[in-house]
C-alpha positions as CSV (number, residue, x, y, z in Angstrom):
1,M,-6.4,2.0,-0.7
2,E,-7.5,5.1,1.2
3,T,-10.0,3.1,3.2
4,F,-7.4,0.4,3.9
5,L,-4.8,2.9,5.1
6,R,-7.3,4.7,7.4
7,C,-8.1,1.4,9.0
8,F,-4.6,-0.1,9.1
9,L,-2.3,2.8,9.9
10,P,-3.5,3.3,13.5
11,K,-2.1,-0.2,14.2
12,L,1.3,0.7,12.7
13,L,1.6,4.4,13.7
14,T,0.7,4.5,17.4
15,K,2.7,7.7,18.2
16,T,2.5,9.4,14.8
17,A,-0.3,11.5,13.4
18,F,-1.1,10.9,9.7
19,E,-3.4,12.1,7.0
20,V,-4.4,10.2,3.8
21,Y,-4.8,12.1,0.5
22,A,-6.4,10.0,-2.1
23,H,-6.7,10.4,-5.9
24,Q,-9.3,9.0,-8.3
25,S,-6.7,7.2,-10.3
26,K,-3.0,6.5,-10.5
27,H,-2.8,8.8,-13.6
28,Q,-4.5,11.6,-11.7
29,M,-2.0,11.2,-8.8
30,L,1.0,11.2,-11.1
31,D,-0.4,14.4,-12.8
32,R,-1.0,16.2,-9.5
33,L,1.9,15.0,-7.5
34,P,4.6,17.4,-8.8
35,A,2.5,20.5,-7.8
36,R,1.5,19.0,-4.4
37,L,5.1,18.2,-3.6
38,R,6.4,21.6,-4.7
39,G,3.8,23.1,-2.3
40,Y,4.9,20.9,0.5
41,S,8.6,21.8,-0.1
42,K,7.8,25.4,0.9
43,F,6.5,24.6,4.4
44,L,7.2,21.0,5.4
45,P,8.2,20.9,9.1
46,D,11.4,19.1,10.1
47,K,9.7,15.9,11.5
48,T,7.0,15.7,8.9
49,R,7.3,13.0,6.2
50,V,5.4,12.5,3.0
51,V,4.7,8.9,1.9
52,V,3.7,8.3,-1.7
53,L,2.1,4.9,-2.1
54,M,1.1,3.6,-5.5
55,D,0.0,0.4,-7.1
56,R,2.4,-1.0,-9.7
57,D,-0.5,-2.1,-12.0
58,R,1.7,-4.1,-14.4
59,E,4.2,-1.3,-14.8
60,N,7.9,-1.8,-14.3
61,C,8.4,-1.3,-10.6
62,Y,11.9,0.2,-10.9
63,E,10.8,2.6,-13.6
64,L,7.8,3.7,-11.6
65,K,9.9,4.2,-8.4
66,A,12.5,6.2,-10.4
67,R,9.7,8.4,-11.8
68,L,8.4,9.1,-8.2
69,E,12.0,9.7,-7.0
70,K,12.5,12.2,-9.8
71,I,9.2,14.0,-9.0
72,G,10.3,14.3,-5.4
73,R,13.8,15.7,-6.3
74,K,12.3,18.2,-8.8
75,A,10.2,19.5,-5.9
76,S,13.4,20.0,-3.9
77,L,12.5,17.3,-1.3
78,I,15.0,14.8,0.0
79,T,13.8,11.3,-0.7
80,K,14.5,8.4,1.6
81,S,16.4,6.6,-1.2
82,R,18.8,9.5,-1.6
83,A,19.1,10.7,2.0
84,Q,22.6,10.4,3.6
85,S,20.9,10.0,7.0
86,D,17.5,10.0,8.6
87,R,17.0,13.5,7.3
88,F,14.6,12.7,4.5
89,Q,11.2,14.2,3.7
90,I,9.6,11.8,1.3
91,V,9.2,8.1,1.0
92,N,8.1,6.5,-2.2
93,R,6.6,3.0,-2.0
94,I,5.1,0.7,-4.7
95,V,2.4,-1.9,-4.0
96,V,3.3,-4.9,-6.1
97,E,0.8,-5.6,-7.8
98,E,-2.3,-4.1,-6.2
99,L,-3.8,-3.8,-2.7
100,E,-5.5,-7.2,-3.1
101,S,-2.0,-8.7,-3.4
102,W,-1.5,-7.6,0.2
103,F,-4.8,-9.3,1.1
104,F,-3.6,-12.6,-0.5
105,G,-0.3,-12.1,1.5
106,D,-2.2,-12.2,4.8
107,W,-4.8,-14.8,4.1
108,P,-5.6,-15.4,7.8
109,A,-6.7,-11.8,8.0
110,V,-9.0,-12.3,5.0
111,C,-10.4,-15.5,6.6
112,A,-11.0,-13.6,9.9
113,A,-13.1,-11.1,8.0
114,Y,-14.8,-13.6,5.7
115,P,-15.0,-17.0,7.6
116,K,-16.5,-19.0,4.8
117,L,-13.3,-18.7,2.8
118,S,-11.0,-21.7,2.7
119,P,-7.7,-21.2,4.7
120,N,-6.0,-23.3,2.0
121,V,-6.3,-20.7,-0.8
122,P,-2.6,-19.7,-0.5
123,A,-1.5,-23.3,-1.0
124,K,-2.8,-23.2,-4.6
125,S,0.0,-22.6,-7.0
126,A,-1.8,-19.5,-8.5
127,Y,-1.7,-17.7,-5.1
128,R,1.5,-18.9,-3.5
129,D,3.3,-15.7,-4.4
130,P,0.8,-12.9,-4.0
131,E,2.9,-10.4,-5.9
132,R,3.0,-12.7,-8.9
133,I,-0.7,-13.5,-9.3
134,N,-1.4,-14.0,-13.0
135,G,-3.6,-11.2,-14.2
136,A,-5.0,-8.5,-11.9
137,A,-4.9,-9.4,-8.2
138,W,-8.2,-7.8,-7.6
139,E,-9.9,-10.0,-10.2
140,A,-8.4,-13.1,-8.7
141,F,-9.5,-11.9,-5.3
142,E,-13.0,-11.2,-6.6
143,R,-13.2,-14.8,-8.1
144,V,-12.1,-16.4,-4.8
145,M,-14.5,-14.3,-2.8
146,K,-17.4,-15.1,-5.2
147,R,-16.7,-18.8,-5.0
148,A,-17.0,-18.6,-1.3
149,G,-20.4,-16.8,-1.6
150,Y,-19.2,-13.2,-1.0
151,F,-19.6,-10.3,-3.3
152,K,-21.8,-12.1,-5.8
153,G,-22.6,-8.8,-7.6
154,G,-18.9,-7.9,-7.8
155,L,-16.1,-7.0,-5.4
156,R,-16.9,-4.0,-3.2
157,K,-13.4,-2.9,-2.6
158,I,-14.1,-0.3,0.1
159,E,-16.1,-2.8,2.1
160,A,-13.4,-5.5,1.7
161,A,-10.7,-3.0,2.8
162,Q,-12.7,-2.0,5.9
163,N,-13.3,-5.6,6.9
164,I,-9.8,-7.0,6.2
165,A,-7.5,-4.1,7.4
166,P,-8.2,-4.5,11.1
167,H,-7.2,-8.2,11.0
168,M,-3.9,-7.7,9.1
169,S,-0.7,-8.5,10.9
170,I,2.4,-6.4,10.3
171,G,4.7,-9.4,10.6
172,L,2.8,-12.2,8.8
173,N,2.2,-10.8,5.4
174,K,4.0,-12.7,2.5
175,C,4.3,-9.6,0.3
176,R,7.7,-8.0,0.2
177,S,6.2,-4.6,-0.9
178,F,3.9,-4.7,2.3
179,H,7.0,-5.2,4.5
180,V,9.0,-2.5,2.8
181,F,6.0,-0.1,3.2
182,C,5.6,-1.0,6.9
183,E,9.3,-0.8,7.7
184,A,9.4,2.8,6.2
185,L,6.5,3.9,8.3
186,A,7.7,2.1,11.5
187,S,10.9,4.2,11.2
188,F,8.7,7.3,11.8
189,E,7.8,5.9,15.3
190,T,11.5,5.8,16.3
191,D,12.2,9.2,14.7
192,K,10.4,11.1,17.5
């Protein structure tokens, strides 16, 4: 995700500076997030926003989002979901299911990065709704890539993110969670 964001965000945030802080796992992020947000709450400048982006990973999306919202409130930060106006400090977003779902959602971008892939993959019933791919999206993505002759030794996620992110389109992705994420960040560009 870190690699994807570093490659993709400059397309979305043309007037806004950003930094990406990654964690080794979702559990590590959830463990460290309360302390990090408490620290931010002491010095966060007015126009600075914190975005927490996390894979759903088969968890209940609403429960996970509620947990993130609670962490933000306990840190005395105003979440976008609770803000009465544009005066919020933190945005919590969930990737449904995993980053690879977003790749399935913009299959032309994947094909641009890996031209041996069939452009018809999203027409198959298993991939029509990228956020409802049976099993882990990354495993399905790995299978499709291997069948086309890529990543025979296993999916190299960082390499895939570097290659696909520059081709991704903000408006074409079929994943609702991708659009919700992009809309939240696009609002930062008009908030200047």
